[in-house]
N, C-alpha and C positions, 0 to 999 in steps of 0.2 A: 464573397469579396468581388468587387467590380473588376472587369477585365483591365480597365485602364490603370487602376491602382495596383493590380497584380503585375502588370507589365513594368510599372514604375519601380516596384520593389525588386523585381528580377534584374532590371537594368542596373539598379544601384548596387545590388549584390555582385553582379558580374564585373562591373567596372571600378568599384571602390578600390583605391590603391593602384589601379592600372594607369591612371593619368595624373598629371600634375595638378596642383591646386589652381583653382580658377579656370579649369578646362572641363569640357563635357566628360562626365563619368568620373571626375576627380573628387577628392574629399571636399566636404562642405565646411563652413565655419563651425567649430566645435560647439559653440554656444548659441547656434541659430535659434533653436526652439525656445530657449530661455529668454533671449532678447525679444523675440516676437511676442512672447507671453507678457513680458514687461510692458511693451508698447501697447498691448491690448487691454491695459488696466488704467482707466476705463476704456472699453471698446468704442471706437467711433461708429457713427451710423453710416457714414460714407467716408471713403478716402480717395480723393482725386489724385491720380498718379501722373505727374508731368515729367516726361523723360527728355533729357537733353539730346541735341542733335550730334551726329558723328561725322559730318562732312565739313569741309572748309568753308563752303558758302551755302546759302539757302537752307540752313539747318532748322527745319520746322519742328523736329523732334516727334514726340508721340504723346498721346494722352489716353489713359485707361481709368477705370473706376472699380474700386474694391467695395463690395457689398457684403456685410455680415449676415449670418442667419441660416445659410444653406448647409453649412457644415459646422459641427460643434467646435468652438475654439478657434476657427480660422475663417477669415473673409475670403470670398471668391472674387478674383479680378476678371472683369469683362474687358476684353481688348480686341479691337478690330483686327482681323487677320489680313496682313499686307498681301498675302499670296492667294487669297480667295477671290481672284479676278477672272476665273475661267481660262487662264492661260494654260495650255497643255504642258508647257515646259515646267511651270510652277507645280502643276498637279503631279508631275513625275518626281520632283525633288523635294517638295515641301508638304507640310500638313495643310490640307485644303478642305477638310471635312465640314468646317463651319466658318461663317463670316464673323460671328462674335464668339471668340474663344473664352472658355471658362477655366481659369487657372488659379490654384491656391496661392495666396499672397506670398508666402515664404518661398514658394517655387518660382513665382514670377520674378522675385528679386534676387534670390541667392542660391537656389538649388541647382545641382549640376546634372540632374536627370529629369525628364519631363513625363508627366502623366498623359500627355497628348500622343506620345509614341515616338518612334525613332526619326520621324521626319520633322519634328519640331525644331525651330531655329534657336540655337543658343545665342543669348544676348538680345533676343527679341521676344520669344515666347516664354523663355525661362532664363534665369541667370542674368537679368538685365544689368545689375549693378557691377558686373565684371566688364561691361562694355561702356556704360555711361552712367552719369549721375541721374537719380530720380528724386523729384521733390514730391512728397505726399502731403496734401492738405487734408487734415482730418476734420470732419464736420460732426457736431454733436447737437442733439435736440431734434432730430428729424423724426417725424411720426413713422411708425412701422408700415402703415399703409402706403406712404410715399416711397419708402425703400422698395417695397414689393412691386409697386407700379413700374418703377424704373427697371428693375430686374426682369419683370414680365415683358416689358417692351423689347428688351434685348433678345429675349427668347422669340418674340414675334418676328424680329428682323431675321433671326436664323431660320424660322419657318418659311419666311418669304424667300430667303436665299435658296433653301432646299427645293422650293416649288418653282423657282425661276420666275417669280412674280415680276411684273412690270408696272410702272406708273402708280406707285403707292403714294400715300400722303407725304412721305419723307423723301421720295426718290423719283426722279424722272428717268424713264428707261428701266433696264433690268437691274434688279437688286444684286449687286456684286461689288466687290471692293474697287475703288478708284482713287488713286492718290490725290487727284485734284477734284474729286466729286464725292462719292460715298466713302470718305476716309475715316480715320479714327475720331477726329473732332466732330464730324457730322453725325456719326453713329452715336457717340456718347451724348451729344447735344440733343439728338432726337429722343433718346430715352427720357430726358427731362422735359423737353418741349411738348412732345406728344404723349408720352407715357404718364408723366406726373403733372402735366398742365402748366409748365413753366413758360408762359407766354412772354415773359420778360427776357427770355433767352432766344435770340434771333439767329436763324441759320441762313446762310447764303445758298442759292441754288445755282448749279452750273448751267450755262446756256444750253438750250434745247438743241441748237444747231452746232455742228462741229466748227470750232473756231481755233485760232492760233493758241499755242500753249500759253503765251503771255496773258491773253485774255482769260483763259481758264484759270490760271494761277491767281489772278486778281479776284476771282469769284470763289476761290477755295476757302473753306473754313480751316483755320489753323489752331493747333493745340493751345498755344499761349493765349490767343484772343478768346477762345471758348472758355478757358480756365478763368480768365478775368471776369467774363460774363457770369459764370456760375458762382464765383465768390460773391459778387454783388447780389445775386439772387438769393444766396444762402443768408447773407446779412439782412436783406430786406425781409426775410421770413423769421428773423430773430434767432437763427442758429449761431452757435459759437464755433470758432475755428482755431486751429493752430497748425503748424507745419513741421514735418520731419524731412531732413535732407539725408537721403541714402547715397552717400558719396561713392563715386566710382572707385573701384579697386584699380590702382594705377599700374599694376604689373602683370596683367594677364597676357600670356604669350600666345593665346589662341588666335588663329587666322581662319576666318570663315572661308571654306573652300569654294563657296558660291559667289563670293565678292568679286567685283570686276577687277579690283586692284588688291593684291595680297598684302594687307597691312594688319599687323597684330593689334588686338584690342588695346593694348597699352599705348600704342602709338596713334590711335585715332583721336581726332579732336573731341573735346567734351564741351559743347557750346550750349549756352542757354537757348532754349527754343524761341526763335525770333518771330515776331509778328511780321506781316508783309511790309517791307520797308527797305531802304537802302542799306540797312545793317546786314542784309544778306551777303554783301560783298566785303564787310568789315571782318577783322579778326575777332576772335571770341571776346577779348578784353577791350575792344574798341567800339562798343555799341554807343550810339548817340541819339537814336530815335526815342522820342518821349515814351511811347507805349512800351518799348522794351525796357527802358530804364525804370519806368514805373513798376512793371511786373517784377523785375529783379529785386527792387527795393521792398515792394510789398511782401514778397515771400520771405525775404530776409527778416522783415519786421514781425512776421507771424511765426518764425521758427522757434521751436522748443528744444529739439534734439538734432544732432548729427549722428548718423551711424557710419562708422568707418571700419573697413576690412583691414585688419592688421595681418600683413603677410608673414611676419616673423612668428606669430603665435597661431596663425590660421584661425583666428576668432574675430568676432565682431566687438567693436568698442563703442559704447554708447556715451556720447559727449553732450552734456547739457549746454545749450547756448543761453543767451540772456532771456529773461522771461518774455514770452510773446506778448505783443500789444493786442488789445482788442481791435477788431477789424476796422472800425471807424478811425481810430487813432493811427493804426498802421497805414491805412489808405491815405490819410491826410499827410502824414510824414513822407510817404513814398511819392506823392504828387509834388510836394515841395522840393524834394531831392531831385526828381526827374526834371522838373522845370528848370532848376539851376544847372544841371549837368547837360541838358540838351540845347543850351543856347548856341552852341556852334553848329547845330544841325543845318540851319538855313545856309550858312556860309559853305558848308560841305556840299549841300545840294546844288548851289550855284557853281561851285568849282567842278562838279561832276557832270554838269550839263554841257553838251557839245556846243 
């Protein structure tokens, strides 16, 4: 038995029943394995996992990728490690062993103990759905060689991180996490662009010279923008898609002890991850930018299921939505809806200009 798996089982045995539901070490949804198995029939070749943001403004969210085949019956999620930035403070308090974390999908979404060890971050490295909503876009029809190429490239990024490589094909400067540079979107995008030859997926590069944060932000790759690029690329290759909404559990009392402001997960915003736009300063329900409205509508049109955590039964409830549209139809309908709903954007832009 691998040490990480042993540590996970020990932690689960020690803490089970010692913490409340939706807390680290607490009980997990009773039917978790059954629901994950149901969603795995048929198993997708990729599942792009787009997480909502949890701040009032500038909520870019997070993006990760689940790839099957490494472990029987369960996909492995590749997720850029927010704390793998060489900061000594982060090394003290967080798991920093890898830049690209490898996490079983059920653990990433719903488990309350981590195979990464005691420094893993609840709500980020595991148990995401207790903190925020995650939309999974499942992709079917991908050749096995392409899946392997993407996963192998993530392993290469990890090797470069361990070797402290500099100036690689995907990164200027040292290979380490950077929120506005080598972030979750850029690492996932690199796996496709460089690993699998997706030249139709473009990645922005941070300026070589140190510039103001505003200029860095405008050059940052964001999760929602990368996701839209990847969906177009999947469709261009003839792959089919649908979406699953893993809805945030609305009652988790957990407060991250490392957070700057002590706010329980249940009270955090749950905002659709925004493209770079003035919607960063809007409320979660007030988006007016075309790109954001398009992405929201597209994912809604692709949705097949919602997974809801029922606090009363401490179980998952699988709810079927309307039948998902094929991508071309979903995209056209989303574009028409976004065009109509964004008509007030110019007026808002004028009003916000000093």
